DRENTORKOL-3810 file (N, C-alpha, C; in nm, 4 decimals):
REM DRENTORKOL-3810
@n.u->11.2777; n.v->8.6878; n.w->10.5721; ca.u->11.2467; ca.v->8.8575; ca.w->10.5736; c.u->11.3697; c.v->8.9270; c.w->10.6283
@n.u->11.4025; n.v->9.0764; n.w->10.4929; ca.u->11.5201; ca.v->9.1315; ca.w->10.4407; c.u->11.5296; c.v->9.1785; c.w->10.5335
@n.u->11.6436; n.v->9.1971; n.w->10.5952; ca.u->11.6808; ca.v->9.3350; ca.w->10.6953; c.u->11.6474; c.v->9.4945; c.w->10.6600
@n.u->11.7062; n.v->9.5651; n.w->10.7491; ca.u->11.6308; ca.v->9.7350; ca.w->10.6717; c.u->11.7245; c.v->9.7373; c.w->10.6262
@n.u->11.8360; n.v->9.7441; n.w->10.6294; ca.u->12.0244; ca.v->9.7608; ca.w->10.5471; c.u->11.9845; c.v->9.7188; c.w->10.4188
@n.u->11.9079; n.v->9.5803; n.w->10.4160; ca.u->11.9121; ca.v->9.5278; ca.w->10.2910; c.u->11.7668; c.v->9.6281; c.w->10.2138
@n.u->11.6967; n.v->9.6391; n.w->10.2606; ca.u->11.5539; ca.v->9.6871; ca.w->10.2505; c.u->11.5779; c.v->9.8849; c.w->10.2317
@n.u->11.6990; n.v->9.9113; n.w->10.3027; ca.u->11.7315; ca.v->10.0708; ca.w->10.3011; c.u->11.7738; c.v->10.0830; c.w->10.0859
@n.u->11.9182; n.v->9.9536; n.w->10.0828; ca.u->11.9808; ca.v->9.9576; ca.w->10.0173; c.u->11.8618; c.v->9.9606; c.w->9.8700
@n.u->11.8174; n.v->9.8574; n.w->9.9015; ca.u->11.7097; ca.v->9.7901; ca.w->9.7658; c.u->11.5952; c.v->9.9096; c.w->9.7197
@n.u->11.5705; n.v->10.0233; n.w->9.7972; ca.u->11.5260; ca.v->10.1193; ca.w->9.7682; c.u->11.6019; c.v->10.2409; c.w->9.7872
@n.u->11.7307; n.v->10.2178; n.w->9.7794; ca.u->11.8033; ca.v->10.3678; ca.w->9.7164; c.u->11.8550; c.v->10.2872; c.w->9.5941
@n.u->11.9100; n.v->10.1890; n.w->9.5254; ca.u->11.9398; ca.v->10.1703; ca.w->9.4419; c.u->11.7622; c.v->10.2219; c.w->9.3501
@n.u->11.6753; n.v->10.1940; n.w->9.3824; ca.u->11.5740; ca.v->10.1792; ca.w->9.2780; c.u->11.5384; c.v->10.3174; c.w->9.2458
@n.u->11.5721; n.v->10.4495; n.w->9.4059; ca.u->11.5458; ca.v->10.5763; ca.w->9.3227; c.u->11.6678; c.v->10.6382; c.w->9.2360
@n.u->11.7746; n.v->10.5596; n.w->9.2631; ca.u->11.9437; ca.v->10.5880; ca.w->9.1646; c.u->11.8910; c.v->10.5377; c.w->9.0072
@n.u->11.7624; n.v->10.4535; n.w->8.9646; ca.u->11.7934; ca.v->10.3956; ca.w->8.8403; c.u->11.7506; c.v->10.5666; c.w->8.7576
@n.u->11.7553; n.v->10.5203; n.w->8.5515; ca.u->11.7705; ca.v->10.6005; ca.w->8.5137; c.u->11.6362; c.v->10.5798; c.w->8.4501
@n.u->11.5152; n.v->10.6730; n.w->8.3798; ca.u->11.3996; ca.v->10.6324; ca.w->8.3290; c.u->11.4619; c.v->10.6523; c.w->8.2045
@n.u->11.4257; n.v->10.4149; n.w->8.1385; ca.u->11.4974; ca.v->10.3877; ca.w->7.9973; c.u->11.4045; c.v->10.4538; c.w->7.8629
@n.u->11.3763; n.v->10.5557; n.w->7.7910; ca.u->11.3253; ca.v->10.5884; ca.w->7.7254; c.u->11.3459; c.v->10.4745; c.w->7.5895
@n.u->11.1811; n.v->10.4287; n.w->7.4970; ca.u->11.2186; ca.v->10.3835; ca.w->7.4058; c.u->11.0852; c.v->10.3302; c.w->7.3293
@n.u->11.1049; n.v->10.1800; n.w->7.3012; ca.u->10.9381; ca.v->10.2236; ca.w->7.1789; c.u->10.9373; c.v->10.0470; c.w->7.1567
@n.u->10.7807; n.v->10.0468; n.w->7.1997; ca.u->10.7227; ca.v->9.9201; ca.w->7.2678; c.u->10.6360; c.v->9.8539; c.w->7.1807
@n.u->10.5877; n.v->9.7210; n.w->7.1969; ca.u->10.5177; ca.v->9.6689; ca.w->7.1307; c.u->10.3922; c.v->9.6477; c.w->7.1914
@n.u->10.2937; n.v->9.5655; n.w->7.2087; ca.u->10.2167; ca.v->9.4454; ca.w->7.2624; c.u->10.1181; c.v->9.3994; c.w->7.2053
@n.u->10.1785; n.v->9.2768; n.w->7.2068; ca.u->10.1009; ca.v->9.1880; ca.w->7.0379; c.u->10.0180; c.v->9.1047; c.w->7.1101
@n.u->9.9137; n.v->9.0494; n.w->7.0356; ca.u->9.8538; ca.v->8.9663; ca.w->7.0119; c.u->9.8500; c.v->8.7845; c.w->6.9908
@n.u->9.9007; n.v->8.7350; n.w->7.0476; ca.u->9.9542; ca.v->8.6056; ca.w->6.9806; c.u->9.8556; c.v->8.5036; c.w->6.9270
@n.u->9.7501; n.v->8.5469; n.w->6.9234; ca.u->9.6161; ca.v->8.3819; ca.w->6.8971; c.u->9.5523; c.v->8.5527; c.w->6.7762
@n.u->9.5684; n.v->8.6858; n.w->6.7409; ca.u->9.4803; ca.v->8.7332; ca.w->6.6553; c.u->9.6243; c.v->8.7802; c.w->6.5628
@n.u->9.7236; n.v->8.7919; n.w->6.5814; ca.u->9.8675; ca.v->8.8457; ca.w->6.5688; c.u->9.8782; c.v->8.9863; c.w->6.5661
@n.u->9.7518; n.v->9.1423; n.w->6.5735; ca.u->9.7986; ca.v->9.2149; ca.w->6.6104; c.u->9.8882; c.v->9.2582; c.w->6.7321
@n.u->9.9239; n.v->9.3475; n.w->6.6613; ca.u->10.0442; ca.v->9.4797; ca.w->6.7436; c.u->10.0538; c.v->9.5997; c.w->6.7733
@n.u->10.0462; n.v->9.6692; n.w->6.8319; ca.u->10.0364; ca.v->9.7613; ca.w->6.9019; c.u->10.1319; c.v->9.8368; c.w->6.9497
@n.u->10.2440; n.v->9.9494; n.w->6.7726; ca.u->10.3461; ca.v->10.0500; ca.w->6.8876; c.u->10.3185; c.v->10.1699; c.w->6.9737
@n.u->10.4160; n.v->10.1742; n.w->7.0228; ca.u->10.3633; ca.v->10.2994; ca.w->7.1320; c.u->10.5063; c.v->10.2798; c.w->7.2145
@n.u->10.5479; n.v->10.4523; n.w->7.2094; ca.u->10.6719; ca.v->10.5087; ca.w->7.3059; c.u->10.6301; c.v->10.5578; c.w->7.4480
@n.u->10.7290; n.v->10.5594; n.w->7.5087; ca.u->10.7131; ca.v->10.5607; ca.w->7.6283; c.u->10.8599; c.v->10.6425; c.w->7.7025
@n.u->10.7994; n.v->10.7401; n.w->7.8041; ca.u->10.9463; ca.v->10.7531; ca.w->7.8683; c.u->10.9969; c.v->10.6799; c.w->7.9955
@n.u->10.9833; n.v->10.5906; n.w->7.9775; ca.u->10.9990; ca.v->10.5233; ca.w->8.1063; c.u->10.9790; c.v->10.3150; c.w->8.0415
@n.u->11.0757; n.v->10.2771; n.w->7.9727; ca.u->10.9328; ca.v->10.1513; ca.w->7.9540; c.u->10.9975; c.v->10.0322; c.w->8.0829
@n.u->11.0176; n.v->10.0705; n.w->8.1569; ca.u->11.0159; ca.v->9.9561; ca.w->8.2873; c.u->10.8894; c.v->9.9942; c.w->8.3407
@n.u->10.8112; n.v->10.0954; n.w->8.3113; ca.u->10.6683; ca.v->10.1637; ca.w->8.3795; c.u->10.5827; c.v->10.0592; c.w->8.2670
@n.u->10.6391; n.v->10.1246; n.w->8.1668; ca.u->10.5627; ca.v->10.0874; ca.w->8.0183; c.u->10.4723; c.v->9.9720; c.w->7.9997
@n.u->10.5145; n.v->9.8151; n.w->8.0505; ca.u->10.4417; ca.v->9.7567; ca.w->8.0163; c.u->10.3158; c.v->9.7650; c.w->8.1840
@n.u->10.3765; n.v->9.7931; n.w->8.3335; ca.u->10.3109; ca.v->9.7626; ca.w->8.4191; c.u->10.1402; c.v->9.8910; c.w->8.4154
@n.u->10.1756; n.v->9.9624; n.w->8.3276; ca.u->10.1229; ca.v->10.0266; ca.w->8.3172; c.u->9.9813; c.v->9.9738; c.w->8.1918
@n.u->10.0645; n.v->9.9639; n.w->8.0540; ca.u->9.9716; ca.v->9.9014; ca.w->8.0145; c.u->9.8483; c.v->9.7724; c.w->8.0116
@n.u->9.9323; n.v->9.7221; n.w->8.1024; ca.u->9.8460; ca.v->9.5661; ca.w->8.1320; c.u->9.7816; c.v->9.6881; c.w->8.2692
@n.u->9.7602; n.v->9.7264; n.w->8.3676; ca.u->9.7073; ca.v->9.7538; ca.w->8.4445; c.u->9.5688; c.v->9.7860; c.w->8.4079
@n.u->9.6136; n.v->9.9221; n.w->8.2908; ca.u->9.4919; ca.v->9.9285; ca.w->8.2302; c.u->9.3517; c.v->9.8624; c.w->8.1967
@n.u->9.4409; n.v->9.7637; n.w->8.1218; ca.u->9.4296; ca.v->9.6894; ca.w->7.9969; c.u->9.2565; c.v->9.5559; c.w->8.1173
@n.u->9.4028; n.v->9.5667; n.w->8.2371; ca.u->9.2815; ca.v->9.4241; ca.w->8.3316; c.u->9.1880; c.v->9.5173; c.w->8.4287
@n.u->9.1424; n.v->9.6495; n.w->8.4018; ca.u->9.0793; ca.v->9.7377; ca.w->8.3891; c.u->8.9919; c.v->9.8002; c.w->8.3742
@n.u->9.0009; n.v->9.7483; n.w->8.2460; ca.u->8.9461; ca.v->9.7855; ca.w->8.1377; c.u->8.9341; c.v->9.8878; c.w->8.1153
@n.u->9.0244; n.v->10.0184; n.w->8.1278; ca.u->9.0357; ca.v->10.1404; ca.w->8.1835; c.u->9.0935; c.v->10.1772; c.w->8.0523
@n.u->9.1589; n.v->10.1356; n.w->7.9160; ca.u->9.2890; ca.v->10.1301; ca.w->7.8344; c.u->9.2262; c.v->10.2139; c.w->7.7125
@n.u->9.3316; n.v->10.2881; n.w->7.6847; ca.u->9.3011; ca.v->10.3957; ca.w->7.6222; c.u->9.2112; c.v->10.3572; c.w->7.4172
@n.u->9.3076; n.v->10.3207; n.w->7.4028; ca.u->9.2608; ca.v->10.1841; ca.w->7.3089; c.u->9.1227; c.v->10.0999; c.w->7.2886
@n.u->9.0592; n.v->10.1067; n.w->7.2255; ca.u->8.8935; ca.v->10.0623; ca.w->7.1980; c.u->8.9947; c.v->9.9283; c.w->7.1472
@n.u->9.0229; n.v->9.9090; n.w->7.0928; ca.u->9.0860; ca.v->9.7786; ca.w->6.9483; c.u->9.1342; c.v->9.7029; c.w->7.0805
@n.u->9.2175; n.v->9.7566; n.w->7.1486; ca.u->9.3337; ca.v->9.6891; ca.w->7.1604; c.u->9.2393; c.v->9.6215; c.w->7.3146
@n.u->9.2209; n.v->9.6550; n.w->7.4292; ca.u->9.0688; ca.v->9.7125; ca.w->7.4825; c.u->9.0096; c.v->9.5666; c.w->7.4972
@n.u->8.9230; n.v->9.5689; n.w->7.2876; ca.u->8.7955; ca.v->9.4527; ca.w->7.3136; c.u->8.8951; c.v->9.3162; c.w->7.2855
@n.u->9.0117; n.v->9.3381; n.w->7.2361; ca.u->9.1278; ca.v->9.2154; ca.w->7.2179; c.u->9.1202; c.v->9.1916; c.w->7.3097
@n.u->9.2065; n.v->9.1923; n.w->7.4032; ca.u->9.1839; ca.v->9.1246; ca.w->7.5641; c.u->9.1608; c.v->9.0808; c.w->7.6048
@n.u->8.9661; n.v->9.1686; n.w->7.6510; ca.u->8.8459; ca.v->9.1196; ca.w->7.6970; c.u->8.8223; c.v->9.0181; c.w->7.5841
@n.u->8.8375; n.v->8.9727; n.w->7.4983; ca.u->8.8288; ca.v->8.8608; ca.w->7.3929; c.u->8.9349; c.v->8.7086; c.w->7.3665
@n.u->9.0168; n.v->8.7520; n.w->7.4440; ca.u->9.0996; ca.v->8.7627; ca.w->7.4350; c.u->9.1981; c.v->8.6245; c.w->7.5172
@n.u->9.1509; n.v->8.7414; n.w->7.5993; ca.u->9.2773; ca.v->8.7543; ca.w->7.7423; c.u->9.4056; c.v->8.7094; c.w->7.7696
@n.u->9.4251; n.v->8.7776; n.w->7.8767; ca.u->9.5874; ca.v->8.8124; ca.w->7.9176; c.u->9.6816; c.v->8.7186; c.w->7.8963
@n.u->9.6396; n.v->8.5543; n.w->7.8258; ca.u->9.7350; ca.v->8.5134; ca.w->7.8370; c.u->9.8333; c.v->8.5077; c.w->7.6741
@n.u->9.6916; n.v->8.5846; n.w->7.6217; ca.u->9.7260; ca.v->8.5927; ca.w->7.4526; c.u->9.8795; c.v->8.6893; c.w->7.4268
@n.u->9.8763; n.v->8.7794; n.w->7.5609; ca.u->9.8967; ca.v->8.9313; ca.w->7.5470; c.u->10.0288; c.v->8.8987; c.w->7.5535
@n.u->10.2289; n.v->8.9944; n.w->7.4614; ca.u->10.3069; ca.v->8.9964; ca.w->7.4997; c.u->10.3335; c.v->9.1418; c.w->7.5556
@n.u->10.4747; n.v->9.1808; n.w->7.5892; ca.u->10.4901; ca.v->9.2752; ca.w->7.5241; c.u->10.6689; c.v->9.3425; c.w->7.5616
@n.u->10.6899; n.v->9.3846; n.w->7.4545; ca.u->10.8131; ca.v->9.3392; ca.w->7.3861; c.u->10.8554; c.v->9.4498; c.w->7.3286
@n.u->10.9608; n.v->9.5197; n.w->7.4027; ca.u->11.0631; ca.v->9.6314; ca.w->7.3746; c.u->11.1306; c.v->9.6031; c.w->7.2010
@n.u->11.1252; n.v->9.7035; n.w->7.1604; ca.u->11.1539; ca.v->9.7058; ca.w->7.0660; c.u->11.2730; c.v->9.7424; c.w->6.9913
@n.u->11.2678; n.v->9.9111; n.w->7.0973; ca.u->11.4288; ca.v->10.0090; ca.w->7.1287; c.u->11.4345; c.v->10.1677; c.w->7.1443
@n.u->11.5312; n.v->10.0800; n.w->7.2779; ca.u->11.5410; ca.v->10.1696; ca.w->7.3423; c.u->11.6711; c.v->10.2935; c.w->7.2627
@n.u->11.6184; n.v->10.4000; n.w->7.3042; ca.u->11.7151; ca.v->10.5153; ca.w->7.2252; c.u->11.7899; c.v->10.5236; c.w->7.3369
@n.u->11.9462; n.v->10.5715; n.w->7.2843; ca.u->12.0567; ca.v->10.5530; ca.w->7.3492; c.u->12.0569; c.v->10.6430; c.w->7.4564
@n.u->12.1320; n.v->10.6299; n.w->7.5820; ca.u->12.1740; ca.v->10.7106; ca.w->7.6822; c.u->12.2021; c.v->10.8819; c.w->7.6583
@n.u->12.2867; n.v->10.8770; n.w->7.5820; ca.u->12.3285; ca.v->10.9708; ca.w->7.5263; c.u->12.1824; c.v->11.0894; c.w->7.4765
@n.u->12.1534; n.v->11.0283; n.w->7.4427; ca.u->11.9621; ca.v->11.1364; ca.w->7.3421; c.u->11.9814; c.v->11.2698; c.w->7.4010
@n.u->12.0006; n.v->11.4061; n.w->7.4183; ca.u->11.9818; ca.v->11.4649; ca.w->7.4759; c.u->11.8238; c.v->11.4899; c.w->7.4930
@n.u->11.8183; n.v->11.5831; n.w->7.6610; ca.u->11.6706; ca.v->11.6011; ca.w->7.6996; c.u->11.5896; c.v->11.6853; c.w->7.6047
@n.u->11.6223; n.v->11.7868; n.w->7.5737; ca.u->11.5490; ca.v->11.8057; ca.w->7.4504; c.u->11.4920; c.v->11.7536; c.w->7.3247
@n.u->11.5872; n.v->11.6828; n.w->7.1950; ca.u->11.5586; ca.v->11.5877; ca.w->7.1444; c.u->11.4790; c.v->11.4511; c.w->7.1371
@n.u->11.4326; n.v->11.4305; n.w->7.2460; ca.u->11.3781; ca.v->11.2778; ca.w->7.3055; c.u->11.2682; c.v->11.2433; c.w->7.2374
@n.u->11.1651; n.v->11.3892; n.w->7.2877; ca.u->10.9967; ca.v->11.3790; ca.w->7.3055; c.u->11.0182; c.v->11.2909; c.w->7.1603
@n.u->11.0757; n.v->11.3800; n.w->7.0085; ca.u->11.0888; ca.v->11.4571; ca.w->6.9544; c.u->11.1639; c.v->11.3001; c.w->6.8059
@n.u->11.2353; n.v->11.2491; n.w->6.8835; ca.u->11.3438; ca.v->11.0769; ca.w->6.8600; c.u->11.1751; c.v->11.0606; c.w->6.8718
@n.u->11.1431; n.v->10.9459; n.w->7.0325; ca.u->11.0542; ca.v->10.8959; ca.w->7.0308; c.u->10.8883; c.v->10.9292; c.w->6.9033
@n.u->10.8571; n.v->11.0253; n.w->6.8786; ca.u->10.7410; ca.v->11.0929; ca.w->6.7860; c.u->10.7988; c.v->10.9853; c.w->6.6903
@n.u->10.9368; n.v->11.0185; n.w->6.5981; ca.u->10.9536; ca.v->10.9809; ca.w->6.5069; c.u->11.0393; c.v->10.7895; c.w->6.5284
@n.u->11.1133; n.v->10.7492; n.w->6.5302; ca.u->11.0829; ca.v->10.6155; ca.w->6.5565; c.u->10.9474; c.v->10.5217; c.w->6.6462
@n.u->10.8444; n.v->10.6163; n.w->6.7175; ca.u->10.7004; ca.v->10.5176; ca.w->6.6643; c.u->10.6463; c.v->10.4686; c.w->6.5481
@n.u->10.6784; n.v->10.6305; n.w->6.4220; ca.u->10.5747; ca.v->10.6071; ca.w->6.3741; c.u->10.6847; c.v->10.4635; c.w->6.2330
@n.u->10.8342; n.v->10.5185; n.w->6.2366; ca.u->10.8986; ca.v->10.3737; ca.w->6.1444; c.u->10.8312; c.v->10.2391; c.w->6.1795
@n.u->10.8471; n.v->10.2250; n.w->6.3175; ca.u->10.8836; ca.v->10.0821; ca.w->6.3710; c.u->10.6827; c.v->10.0344; c.w->6.3404
@n.u->10.5486; n.v->10.1599; n.w->6.4154; ca.u->10.4547; ca.v->10.0873; ca.w->6.3235; c.u->10.4443; c.v->10.1100; c.w->6.1216
@n.u->10.5000; n.v->10.1854; n.w->6.0907; ca.u->10.4991; ca.v->10.1418; ca.w->5.9735; c.u->10.5884; c.v->10.0742; c.w->5.8864
@n.u->10.7003; n.v->9.9915; n.w->5.9674; ca.u->10.7134; ca.v->9.8732; ca.w->5.9531; c.u->10.6929; c.v->9.7108; c.w->5.9894
@n.u->10.5716; n.v->9.7622; n.w->6.0684; ca.u->10.4961; ca.v->9.6334; ca.w->6.1644; c.u->10.3400; c.v->9.6129; c.w->6.1039
@n.u->10.3539; n.v->9.7704; n.w->6.0638; ca.u->10.1463; ca.v->9.7616; ca.w->5.9957; c.u->10.0742; c.v->9.7826; c.w->6.1008
@n.u->10.1670; n.v->9.8036; n.w->6.2000; ca.u->10.0200; ca.v->9.8042; ca.w->6.3031; c.u->9.9348; c.v->9.9588; c.w->6.3152
END
């Protein structure tokens, strides 16, 4: 069991983490399908996507149907690109849209 000081330190470190924006892919190994998306927080994206799929609440009906048919073990989350830390907050959303389009075209997703 961890002590109070260790818990406080872990909580402090968690709160001080900076979100990492970027592009990610969700891939199905059995069908070869690949879905590309962007997130302001890549660390939270995997958890959020898989939670929605597990609950059958995902907005992408094709991905949800594939998940239901193939099962969780066939799916993999992969970070495709992280935006540089120095990316301006004013440009971040536009850059994410641009990079998402680029990677979707590259992978024909």
